[in-house]
VOBA-1610 file (N, C-alpha, C; in pm, whole numbers, padded with zeros to 5 digits, always signed):
BEGIN
Unk+00084-00121+00000Unk+00000+00000+00000Unk+00086+00124+00000Unk+00196+00121+00084Unk+00284+00236+00091Unk+00352+00262-00042Unk+00397+00151-00111Unk+00464+00170-00240Unk+00368+00226-00343Unk+00238+00190-00333Unk+00139+00245-00427Unk+00125+00394-00408Unk+00115+00439-00280Unk+00105+00583-00254Unk+00227+00657-00302Unk+00344+00595-00280Unk+00467+00659-00326Unk+00467+00671-00477Unk+00417+00566-00544Unk+00411+00570-00689Unk+00320+00679-00739Unk+00207+00696-00671Unk+00112+00801-00710Unk+00174+00939-00692Unk+00247+00957-00578Unk+00311+01087-00558Unk+00413+01116-00666Unk+00488+01010-00708Unk+00586+01028-00815Unk+00517+01064-00945Unk+00403+00998-00971Unk+00330+01029-01094Unk+00282+01173-01094Unk+00229+01218-00980Unk+00182+01357-00970Unk+00297+01454-00986Unk+00411+01423-00924Unk+00527+01511-00937Unk+00572+01520-01082Unk+00575+01404-01151Unk+00614+01403-01292Unk+00516+01484-01376Unk+00386+01471-01346Unk+00284+01544-01421Unk+00301+01694-01403Unk+00322+01736-01278Unk+00340+01879-01253Unk+00467+01930-01323Unk+00573+01848-01319Unk+00696+01888-01385Unk+00677+01903-01535Unk+00601+01811-01596Unk+00575+01817-01740Unk+00495+01941-01776Unk+00389+01968-01696Unk+00306+02087-01723Unk+00389+02212-01712Unk+00476+02217-01611Unk+00559+02335-01591Unk+00655+02354-01708Unk+00715+02246-01755Unk+00807+02255-01870Unk+00734+02306-01994Unk+00611+02259-02013Unk+00534+02305-02130Unk+00504+02454-02121Unk+00470+02501-02000Unk+00444+02645-01982Unk+00568+02728-02011Unk+00681+02681-01960Unk+00806+02754-01984Unk+00844+02753-02131Unk+00822+02640-02196Unk+00854+02631-02338Unk+00767+02725-02419Unk+00639+02731-02383Unk+00547+02821-02455Unk+00588+02966-02438Unk+00630+03000-02316Unk+00673+03138-02291Unk+00798+03170-02370Unk+00889+03071-02379Unk+01013+03093-02453Unk+00991+03111-02602Unk+00891+03040-02656Unk+00863+03052-02799Unk+00812+03191-02834Unk+00751+03258-02737Unk+00695+03390-02766Unk+00796+03501-02759Unk+00918+03471-02713Unk+01018+03575-02700Unk+01095+03590-02831Unk+01144+03710-02858Unk+01228+03735-02974Unk+01368+03771-02926Unk+01467+03728-02999Unk+01605+03757-02962Unk+01634+03904-02983Unk+01710+03962-02890Unk+01748+04102-02901Unk+01886+04114-02963Unk+01903+04215-03046Unk+02034+04240-03105Unk+02130+04291-02998Unk+02259+04257-03007Unk+02357+04307-02911Unk+02355+04460-02907Unk+02362+04514-02789Unk+02367+04659-02773Unk+02231+04725-02760Unk+02122+04652-02785Unk+01988+04710-02770Unk+01952+04713-02623Unk+01851+04796-02584Unk+01808+04798-02444Unk+01765+04662-02394Unk+01703+04582-02485Unk+01657+04451-02444Unk+01775+04361-02405Unk+01884+04370-02487Unk+01999+04284-02457Unk+02070+04331-02333Unk+02071+04462-02307Unk+02133+04515-02185Unk+02058+04468-02062Unk+01923+04474-02069Unk+01843+04429-01957Unk+01863+04281-01933Unk+01874+04204-02044Unk+01892+04060-02031Unk+02025+04026-01966Unk+02123+04115-01982Unk+02254+04088-01925Unk+02255+04107-01773Unk+02160+04182-01719Unk+02152+04201-01575Unk+02102+04074-01509Unk+02145+04049-01384Unk+02098+03928-01314Unk+01946+03927-01303Unk+01885+03818-01337Unk+01740+03806-01331Unk+01694+03734-01204Unk+01786+03661-01141Unk+01752+03589-01018Unk+01862+03610-00914Unk+01829+03575-00792Unk+01926+03583-00682Unk+01892+03476-00580Unk+01984+03448-00488Unk+01961+03351-00383Unk+01904+03419-00260Unk+01802+03359-00203Unk+01736+03413-00085Unk+01730+03302+00019Unk+01773+03331+00142Unk+01766+03233+00250Unk+01638+03253+00329Unk+01550+03153+00327Unk+01422+03169+00396Unk+01433+03123+00541Unk+01321+03124+00613Unk+01323+03095+00756Unk+01326+02946+00788Unk+01331+02861+00686Unk+01361+02720+00706Unk+01507+02692+00677Unk+01584+02798+00651Unk+01726+02783+00623Unk+01756+02736+00482Unk+01657+02742+00394Unk+01674+02699+00255Unk+01723+02815+00170Unk+01818+02788+00084Unk+01859+02888-00015Unk+01775+02866-00141Unk+01696+02968-00174Unk+01601+02957-00285Unk+01639+03059-00391Unk+01642+03016-00516Unk+01668+03108-00626Unk+01536+03176-00663Unk+01531+03308-00646Unk+01407+03383-00668Unk+01432+03494-00770Unk+01327+03548-00833Unk+01346+03660-00925Unk+01395+03784-00850Unk+01478+03862-00915Unk+01522+03989-00856Unk+01403+04083-00842Unk+01319+04084-00944Unk+01199+04170-00942Unk+01076+04085-00974Unk+01023+04012-00876Unk+00905+03928-00902Unk+00785+04013-00943Unk+00708+03962-01035Unk+00592+04035-01087Unk+00459+03969-01050Unk+00463+03838-01029Unk+00338+03764-01001Unk+00359+03684-00872Unk+00310+03742-00762Unk+00336+03686-00629Unk+00209+03624-00573Unk+00221+03501-00527Unk+00114+03432-00455Unk+00159+03420-00310Unk+00066+03446-00216Unk+00101+03437-00075Unk-00014+03379+00005Unk+00020+03311+00114Unk-00086+03255+00198Unk-00129+03352+00306Unk-00033+03414+00378Unk-00069+03500+00491Unk-00007+03640+00488Unk+00070+03674+00392Unk+00151+03795+00400Unk+00110+03903+00300Unk-00020+03910+00270Unk-00064+04009+00172Unk-00056+04151+00226Unk-00079+04171+00356Unk-00070+04307+00412Unk+00072+04362+00397Unk+00170+04277+00422Unk+00309+04320+00407Unk+00342+04349+00261Unk+00292+04264+00171Unk+00316+04286+00029Unk+00253+04417-00017Unk+00129+04442+00023Unk+00062+04567-00013Unk+00138+04688+00041Unk+00191+04675+00161Unk+00264+04785+00225Unk+00380+04832+00138Unk+00445+04739+00069Unk+00562+04775-00011Unk+00529+04784-00159Unk+00400+04795-00191Unk+00360+04822-00328Unk+00340+04703-00418Unk+00325+04584-00360Unk+00305+04463-00439Unk+00167+04406-00409Unk+00083+04395-00511Unk-00050+04335-00494Unk-00044+04189-00537Unk-00069+04094-00446Unk-00061+03952-00483Unk-00165+03917-00590Unk-00137+03811-00664Unk-00233+03761-00762Unk-00315+03646-00704Unk-00273+03596-00587Unk-00346+03491-00518Unk-00309+03492-00372Unk-00405+03461-00284Unk-00376+03465-00141Unk-00468+03371-00065Unk-00434+03349+00064Unk-00510+03258+00147Unk-00638+03320+00200Unk-00732+03237+00246Unk-00864+03286+00287Unk-00861+03377+00408Unk-00768+03358+00501Unk-00764+03443+00620Unk-00733+03588+00584Unk-00646+03608+00485Unk-00611+03744+00446Unk-00729+03817+00384Unk-00819+03741+00323Unk-00937+03804+00263Unk-01034+03857+00368Unk-01015+03817+00495Unk-01102+03861+00603Unk-01046+03983+00677Unk-00926+04024+00644Unk-00862+04135+00716Unk-00937+04265+00686Unk-01002+04327+00785Unk-01083+04446+00757Unk-01002+04566+00710Unk-00872+04567+00738Unk-00790+04682+00701Unk-00736+04674+00558Unk-00741+04556+00497Unk-00684+04542+00363Unk-00779+04478+00262Unk-00893+04425+00306Unk-00976+04345+00214Unk-01028+04425+00096Unk-01052+04555+00114Unk-01099+04635+00000Unk-00995+04640-00111Unk-00869+04639-00074Unk-00761+04643-00174Unk-00735+04506-00235Unk-00797+04403-00178Unk-00776+04266-00226Unk-00899+04211-00297Unk-00999+04295-00319Unk-01122+04250-00384Unk-01092+04196-00523Unk-01146+04079-00551Unk-01129+04019-00684Unk-01005+03933-00700Unk-00917+03932-00600Unk-00797+03849-00609Unk-00831+03705-00576Unk-00770+03612-00648Unk-00803+03470-00634Unk-00768+03416-00497Unk-00860+03339-00441Unk-00840+03268-00316Unk-00779+03132-00347Unk-00659+03105-00297Unk-00590+02979-00328Unk-00632+02866-00234Unk-00712+02900-00131Unk-00768+02798-00043Unk-00676+02758+00071Unk-00733+02679+00161Unk-00660+02621+00273Unk-00720+02483+00301Unk-00648+02377+00265Unk-00513+02375+00210Unk-00503+02441+00073Unk-00385+02491+00041Unk-00371+02559-00088Unk-00392+02463-00204Unk-00455+02515-00307Unk-00489+02436-00425Unk-00374+02449-00526Unk-00298+02341-00543Unk-00181+02344-00631Unk-00221+02373-00775Unk-00331+02316-00822Unk-00374+02338-00960Unk-00414+02484-00981Unk-00480+02542-00881Unk-00517+02683-00891Unk-00394+02772-00899Unk-00295+02741-00816Unk-00171+02819-00817Unk-00100+02804-00950Unk-00100+02685-01004Unk-00038+02663-01135Unk-00104+02750-01242Unk-00235+02760-01238Unk-00309+02843-01335Unk-00271+02990-01324Unk-00237+03035-01204Unk-00202+03176-01183Unk-00065+03212-01236Unk+00019+03112-01264Unk+00154+03132-01320Unk+00236+03231-01236Unk+00254+03203-01106Unk+00335+03293-01024Unk+00483+03280-01055Unk+00558+03386-01024Unk+00703+03373-01031Unk+00766+03372-00892Unk+00682+03390-00787Unk+00728+03380-00649Unk+00609+03345-00560Unk+00632+03256-00462Unk+00528+03215-00369Unk+00579+03234-00228Unk+00502+03302-00144Unk+00537+03325-00005Unk+00439+03249+00085Unk+00492+03158+00167Unk+00410+03081+00259Unk+00471+03085+00399Unk+00388+03053+00500Unk+00440+03046+00636Unk+00525+02920+00652Unk+00611+02923+00754Unk+00702+02811+00774Unk+00631+02685+00819Unk+00504+02696+00859Unk+00429+02579+00905Unk+00375+02494+00791Unk+00367+02550+00672Unk+00298+02481+00562Unk+00358+02345+00526Unk+00492+02330+00519Unk+00544+02198+00485Unk+00509+02090+00587Unk+00494+02129+00713Unk+00456+02031+00816Unk+00308+01998+00809Unk+00226+02100+00781Unk+00081+02079+00778Unk+00037+02009+00650Unk+00092+02052+00536Unk+00051+02000+00406Unk+00174+01953+00326Unk+00244+01850+00370Unk+00368+01810+00303Unk+00351+01772+00156Unk+00247+01694+00126Unk+00228+01649-00013Unk+00191+01766-00104Unk+00105+01855-00054Unk+00064+01971-00133Unk+00184+02061-00161Unk+00264+02086-00057Unk+00378+02176-00075Unk+00484+02117-00169Unk+00493+01985-00170Unk+00585+01920-00263Unk+00548+01954-00408Unk+00419+01958-00436Unk+00373+01994-00570Unk+00395+02143-00597Unk+00360+02226-00500Unk+00367+02371-00520Unk+00511+02417-00541Unk+00604+02352-00474Unk+00745+02390-00490Unk+00797+02365-00631Unk+00725+02286-00709Unk+00764+02262-00848Unk+00707+02368-00943Unk+00616+02450-00894Unk+00550+02549-00980Unk+00633+02675-00993Unk+00685+02723-00879Unk+00762+02848-00875Unk+00844+02847-00747Unk+00943+02936-00733Unk+01019+02942-00609Unk+00929+02972-00490Unk+00947+02895-00383Unk+00867+02914-00261Unk+00960+02960-00149Unk+00923+03070-00085Unk+00995+03123+00031Unk+00907+03104+00153Unk+00963+03040+00257Unk+00889+03018+00381Unk+00932+03122+00484Unk+00832+03188+00545Unk+00858+03297+00639Unk+00794+03263+00773Unk+00868+03286+00881Unk+00817+03254+01015Unk+00740+03372+01072Unk+00648+03341+01164Unk+00571+03445+01232Unk+00650+03494+01352Unk+00719+03606+01332Unk+00794+03668+01441Unk+00743+03811+01456Unk+00831+03902+01490Unk+00791+04042+01506Unk+00734+04094+01375Unk+00605+04134+01372Unk+00542+04174+01245Unk+00600+04300+01184Unk+00652+04390+01268Unk+00705+04517+01217Unk+00852+04505+01178Unk+00931+04448+01265Unk+01076+04451+01247Unk+01135+04321+01195Unk+01051+04221+01173Unk+01101+04094+01122Unk+01026+04052+00996Unk+00894+04033+01008Unk+00818+03981+00894Unk+00814+04081+00779Unk+00780+04207+00809Unk+00771+04307+00701Unk+00901+04321+00624Unk+01017+04339+00689Unk+01142+04348+00612Unk+01172+04224+00530Unk+01138+04105+00582Unk+01165+03982+00507Unk+01079+03975+00381Unk+00950+04005+00395Unk+00863+04003+00278Unk+00909+04108+00177Unk+00943+04227+00227Unk+00988+04334+00138Unk+01115+04294+00064Unk+01206+04229+00133Unk+01330+04182+00070Unk+01299+04079-00038Unk+01209+03985-00006Unk+01177+03879-00101Unk+01116+03933-00229Unk+01035+04039-00218Unk+00971+04096-00338Unk+01051+04211-00398Unk+01171+04233-00346Unk+01261+04333-00406Unk+01230+04477-00369Unk+01169+04499-00251Unk+01132+04635-00211Unk+01177+04666-00067Unk+01304+04647-00034Unk+01347+04668+00105Unk+01334+04814+00151Unk+01358+04909+00063Unk+01350+05050+00102Unk+01208+05089+00140Unk+01110+05034+00069Unk+00971+05066+00100Unk+00936+05023+00242Unk+00990+04910+00287Unk+00965+04866+00424Unk+01030+04960+00524Unk+01153+05002+00496Unk+01223+05094+00586Unk+01148+05227+00597Unk+01096+05276+00486Unk+01020+05402+00488Unk+00892+05387+00569Unk+00822+05275+00553Unk+00699+05252+00627Unk+00727+05245+00777Unk+00832+05175+00815Unk+00868+05162+00956Unk+00899+05298+01017Unk+00966+05383+00942Unk+00996+05517+00992Unk+00867+05594+01022Unk+00770+05585+00933Unk+00641+05651+00957Unk+00567+05590+01074Unk+00571+05458+01084Unk+00506+05388+01196Unk+00566+05432+01330Unk+00696+05443+01336Unk+00761+05480+01461Unk+00724+05622+01505Unk+00706+05711+01409Unk+00661+05847+01443Unk+00520+05842+01502Unk+00431+05763+01442Unk+00295+05747+01494Unk+00297+05680+01631Unk+00383+05582+01648Unk+00391+05510+01775Unk+00435+05603+01888Unk+00533+05688+01861Unk+00580+05781+01964Unk+00467+05871+02013Unk+00389+05923+01919Unk+00276+06009+01956Unk+00171+05931+02035Unk+00141+05808+01990Unk+00041+05727+02058Unk+00086+05689+02199Unk+00213+05655+02215Unk+00266+05622+02347Unk+00251+05739+02443Unk+00281+05859+02395Unk+00273+05978+02480Unk+00129+06005+02522Unk+00034+05987+02430Unk-00107+06006+02464Unk-00150+05909+02574Unk-00111+05783+02558Unk-00149+05681+02656Unk-00083+05710+02790Unk+00043+05748+02786Unk+00115+05777+02910Unk+00051+05893+02985Unk+00013+05995+02913Unk-00051+06110+02976Unk-00190+06077+03027Unk-00257+05985+02961Unk-00396+05954+02994Unk-00410+05858+03111Unk-00329+05750+03112Unk-00351+05647+03215Unk-00234+05634+03312Unk-00123+05701+03287Unk-00011+05696+03379Unk+00039+05554+03401Unk+00043+05511+03528Unk+00094+05378+03564Unk-00014+05272+03574Unk-00134+05303+03530Unk-00241+05203+03536Unk-00205+05082+03449Unk-00241+04965+03496Unk-00213+04842+03422Unk-00329+04809+03330Unk-00295+04739+03221Unk-00396+04703+03121Unk-00384+04554+03090Unk-00497+04485+03088Unk-00502+04344+03049Unk-00587+04330+02924Unk-00554+04231+02842Unk-00637+04198+02727Unk-00663+04048+02732Unk-00790+04009+02728Unk-00822+03868+02738Unk-00937+03832+02645Unk-00955+03701+02624Unk-01057+03652+02531Unk-01143+03546+02596Unk-01272+03558+02574Unk-01368+03461+02625Unk-01422+03377+02509Unk-01410+03245+02523Unk-01472+03150+02432Unk-01544+03045+02517Unk-01625+02964+02453Unk-01694+02860+02528Unk-01592+02770+02599Unk-01599+02766+02729Unk-01513+02678+02807Unk-01369+02722+02816Unk-01338+02844+02774Unk-01197+02885+02777Unk-01185+03035+02800Unk-01097+03071+02893Unk-01065+03211+02921Unk-00914+03226+02907Unk-00872+03314+02816Unk-00729+03331+02791Unk-00686+03476+02809Unk-00569+03493+02867Unk-00506+03624+02878Unk-00403+03634+02766Unk-00414+03739+02685Unk-00319+03757+02576Unk-00194+03828+02625Unk-00084+03791+02565Unk+00046+03839+02613Unk+00097+03953+02525Unk+00187+03924+02432Unk+00250+04036+02359Unk+00253+04015+02209Unk+00164+03929+02156Unk+00163+03912+02011Unk+00025+03944+01955Unk-00053+03844+01910Unk-00173+03880+01836Unk-00293+03909+01924Unk-00409+03933+01861Unk-00531+03979+01927Unk-00504+04103+02010Unk-00428+04194+01953Unk-00400+04321+02018Unk-00283+04319+02112Unk-00228+04202+02142Unk-00116+04194+02236Unk+00004+04273+02191Unk+00040+04262+02063Unk+00157+04335+02013Unk+00133+04485+02017Unk+00016+04529+01971Unk-00014+04672+01971Unk-00014+04728+02113Unk-00065+04650+02207Unk-00074+04697+02345Unk+00061+04700+02414Unk+00139+04593+02398Unk+00266+04582+02472Unk+00385+04640+02397Unk+00404+04595+02273Unk+00524+04637+02201Unk+00511+04776+02140Unk+00391+04811+02094Unk+00372+04942+02032Unk+00344+05049+02137Unk+00239+05032+02216Unk+00201+05134+02313Unk+00278+05124+02444Unk+00338+05008+02468Unk+00414+04984+02591Unk+00329+05007+02716Unk+00201+04964+02709Unk+00113+04974+02825Unk+00160+04876+02933Unk+00153+04919+03056Unk+00201+04839+03168Unk+00109+04721+03193Unk+00166+04603+03213Unk+00089+04482+03241Unk+00083+04456+03390Unk-00025+04394+03439Unk-00026+04347+03579Unk+00090+04252+03603Unk+00132+04240+03727Unk+00250+04158+03759Unk+00234+04014+03711Unk+00115+03957+03728Unk+00094+03817+03687Unk+00106+03801+03536Unk+00055+03898+03461Unk+00065+03892+03315Unk+00210+03912+03272Unk+00279+04007+03333Unk+00418+04030+03297Unk+00504+03907+03327Unk+00472+03837+03435Unk+00545+03715+03467Unk+00525+03609+03358Unk+00403+03600+03305Unk+00376+03505+03196Unk+00453+03544+03070Unk+00459+03674+03040Unk+00534+03720+02923Unk+00681+03687+02938Unk+00735+03708+03058Unk+00878+03686+03082Unk+00918+03540+03072Unk+00828+03450+03114Unk+00866+03308+03118Unk+00823+03232+02993Unk+00737+03290+02910Unk+00687+03218+02793Unk+00788+03221+02679Unk+00786+03120+02592Unk+00870+03124+02472Unk+00834+03245+02386Unk+00929+03292+02305Unk+00899+03408+02219Unk+00775+03384+02133Unk+00693+03486+02122Unk+00576+03487+02037Unk+00469+03387+02080Unk+00462+03364+02213Unk+00349+03291+02267Unk+00229+03385+02269Unk+00118+03340+02215Unk+00002+03428+02202Unk-00068+03455+02334Unk-00095+03348+02410Unk-00182+03362+02526Unk-00160+03247+02622Unk-00211+03265+02744Unk-00214+03156+02841Unk-00358+03141+02890Unk-00399+03018+02911Unk-00535+02992+02958Unk-00537+02995+03110Unk-00638+03057+03166Unk-00652+03063+03311Unk-00794+03023+03349Unk-00813+02990+03477Unk-00947+02965+03529Unk-01011+03097+03564Unk-01144+03098+03572Unk-01215+03221+03606Unk-01172+03271+03744Unk-01144+03178+03834Unk-01104+03216+03970Unk-00974+03294+03971Unk-00891+03276+03867Unk-00762+03344+03859Unk-00774+03484+03797Unk-00892+03518+03746Unk-00906+03645+03674Unk-00868+03766+03758Unk-00906+03776+03885Unk-00866+03894+03962Unk-00714+03914+03968Unk-00641+03803+03964Unk-00495+03811+03970Unk-00437+03867+03840Unk-00502+03838+03727Unk-00451+03879+03597Unk-00518+04006+03544Unk-00624+04048+03608Unk-00698+04164+03559Unk-00626+04293+03594Unk-00613+04383+03494Unk-00550+04511+03517Unk-00650+04616+03562Unk-00600+04737+03580Unk-00688+04849+03612Unk-00784+04877+03497Unk-00740+04843+03377Unk-00823+04856+03257Unk-00827+04720+03189Unk-00946+04678+03149Unk-00964+04549+03083Unk-01005+04569+02938Unk-00935+04501+02847Unk-00973+04493+02707Unk-01023+04352+02682Unk-01139+04341+02623Unk-01206+04211+02612Unk-01235+04175+02467Unk-01196+04054+02429Unk-01234+03996+02300Unk-01325+03878+02329Unk-01448+03885+02284Unk-01543+03774+02301Unk-01578+03720+02163Unk-01555+03591+02143Unk-01589+03529+02015Unk-01737+03549+01986Unk-01773+03559+01857Unk-01909+03596+01820Unk-02008+03482+01815Unk-01964+03357+01831Unk-02059+03246+01824Unk-02149+03247+01947Unk-02265+03181+01934Unk-02366+03184+02040Unk-02313+03127+02172Unk-02237+03018+02165Unk-02187+02956+02288Unk-02091+03049+02361Unk-02002+03117+02287Unk-01906+03207+02351Unk-01976+03329+02408Unk-02075+03380+02337Unk-02150+03493+02389Unk-02227+03455+02515Unk-02279+03333+02520Unk-02347+03284+02641Unk-02250+03275+02757Unk-02127+03228+02728Unk-02024+03221+02833Unk-01988+03360+02884Unk-01983+03456+02793Unk-01953+03594+02832Unk-02062+03650+02923Unk-02189+03625+02887Unk-02299+03674+02970Unk-02293+03612+03110Unk-02259+03486+03115Unk-02249+03419+03244Unk-02139+03480+03330Unk-02025+03510+03269Unk-01915+03571+03343Unk-01953+03710+03392Unk-02018+03787+03307Unk-02055+03923+03347Unk-02153+03924+03464Unk-02233+03821+03475Unk-02332+03814+03582Unk-02274+03761+03713Unk-02150+03713+03709Unk-02089+03655+03829Unk-02045+03763+03927Unk-02047+03728+04055Unk-02001+03821+04157Unk-01852+03851+04142Unk-01778+03751+04098Unk-01634+03771+04080Unk-01608+03881+03977Unk-01679+03875+03864Unk-01662+03977+03760Unk-01702+04115+03812Unk-01812+04121+03878Unk-01863+04249+03926Unk-01777+04308+04037Unk-01691+04225+04097Unk-01604+04275+04203Unk-01472+04332+04151Unk-01444+04312+04023Unk-01318+04360+03966Unk-01315+04513+03966Unk-01203+04574+04010Unk-01194+04720+04010Unk-01221+04783+03874Unk-01171+04721+03766Unk-01192+04776+03632Unk-01341+04780+03598Unk-01415+04678+03640Unk-01559+04674+03615Unk-01629+04781+03698Unk-01594+04790+03824Unk-01655+04889+03912Unk-01632+05031+03863Unk-01513+05055+03805Unk-01476+05189+03762Unk-01513+05219+03616Unk-01583+05125+03552Unk-01622+05146+03413Unk-01504+05148+03318Unk-01401+05071+03349Unk-01279+05071+03268Unk-01265+04941+03189Unk-01375+04899+03126Unk-01376+04778+03043Unk-01408+04820+02900Unk-01329+04768+02805Unk-01349+04803+02664Unk-01360+04675+02584Unk-01468+04660+02509Unk-01489+04541+02426Unk-01430+04564+02287Unk-01349+04471+02242Unk-01281+04481+02113Unk-01351+04395+02009Unk-01356+04443+01887Unk-01415+04367+01777Unk-01321+04254+01736Unk-01374+04132+01736Unk-01289+04015+01709Unk-01222+04023+01573Unk-01297+04056+01469Unk-01242+04060+01334Unk-01133+04166+01321Unk-01152+04280+01386Unk-01055+04389+01377Unk-00922+04350+01439Unk-00927+04274+01547Unk-00805+04243+01621Unk-00750+04104+01592Unk-00810+04034+01496Unk-00772+03894+01472Unk-00630+03880+01417Unk-00594+03962+01321Unk-00466+03947+01252Unk-00352+04011+01331Unk-00229+03976+01293Unk-00112+04030+01360Unk-00010+04082+01259Unk-00059+04130+01145Unk+00031+04187+01043Unk+00063+04332+01077Unk+00153+04391+01001Unk+00198+04527+01031Unk+00086+04631+01020Unk-00003+04615+00922Unk-00112+04711+00905Unk-00209+04702+01021Unk-00246+04580+01061Unk-00337+04562+01174Unk-00276+04618+01302Unk-00147+04594+01323Unk-00080+04648+01442Unk-00089+04800+01444Unk-00060+04864+01333Unk-00061+05011+01330Unk-00201+05065+01355Unk-00302+05008+01291Unk-00438+05060+01304Unk-00497+05031+01443Unk-00472+04912+01496Unk-00525+04881+01630Unk-00449+04959+01737Unk-00323+04987+01713Unk-00248+05072+01806Unk-00315+05208+01819Unk-00352+05266+01706Unk-00416+05398+01709Unk-00554+05390+01774Unk-00628+05283+01744Unk-00761+05268+01805Unk-00749+05250+01956Unk-00653+05170+02001Unk-00632+05150+02143Unk-00594+05280+02213Unk-00508+05358+02149Unk-00466+05485+02207Unk-00587+05576+02226Unk-00675+05581+02126Unk-00797+05662+02137Unk-00885+05611+02250Unk-00899+05479+02258Unk-00985+05420+02358Unk-00932+05441+02499Unk-00802+05420+02519Unk-00744+05436+02652Unk-00750+05582+02698Unk-00729+05673+02606Unk-00740+05815+02639Unk-00882+05852+02680Unk-00979+05792+02608Unk-01120+05823+02639Unk-01164+05760+02770Unk-01106+05644+02803Unk-01146+05574+02925Unk-01080+05631+03049Unk-00974+05708+03031Unk-00902+05759+03148Unk-00992+05853+03228Unk-00989+05844+03362Unk-01074+05931+03443Unk-01029+06075+03438
//
């Protein structure tokens, strides 16, 4: 049985290789030779590809100036540096800050559809580093279509954005964006500092059967901690200090909430009926009503869709929204 599956994978790989060769041959037949000394021959003499080391440690030969980019999760970063993908994953299509700019772009699916990607004729593919582990057979096919660069989820501003920008040949655009972001961040930090002083802020999420405190990455964690530098309660800061880098959240019991709750509470409640029922139950509890933040009216409910992503655009926009909210909530 195992040899049969292996044989099928080999057949599929051979088929994809054949289709790719036919596409390349067709493209080559349409080109005309340039005479020596013409602009076309000069351009042809310039390097067309370069080696890029991705976050799996692979050296990948990629175009110097890619024109047709497919990506699973990094469309916000690509848009930031002036590159509109020709195909992207379904989660990126839900991003409220970028979806208008992505209208009409092909959804490659999850798991990604190798045949769909082949039809798009990309010259560069950007995927997260998890994809080969999650979809090994699919990625084996996709890697035969075009160069694939795997990028890890690290610091969205100072790690992911520069890597994506480098891969698509636009490193200066990333540096310029970061400079503008830092100017906005400085102003936002000062507003928050003047408004809430040393008050602590917690951000947590309620789902059916689960209560989580977010640390310093997604669901607003990065915008709150790394961008605004809002002070965390001691228990939350201890979790941040001891957790591996880029840990999203820790789950706690309801009884532990007073220990992790700050002077100001930011709340993400999932929109499904069960999670909303759990939220209503928590709000009606004596423990919830005894929290200083609740008593002082210092609770802010965050929109799940707005805070879901952790890309550079989401971080910048939620940072500004949080700054406005914290300033308004300050006594």
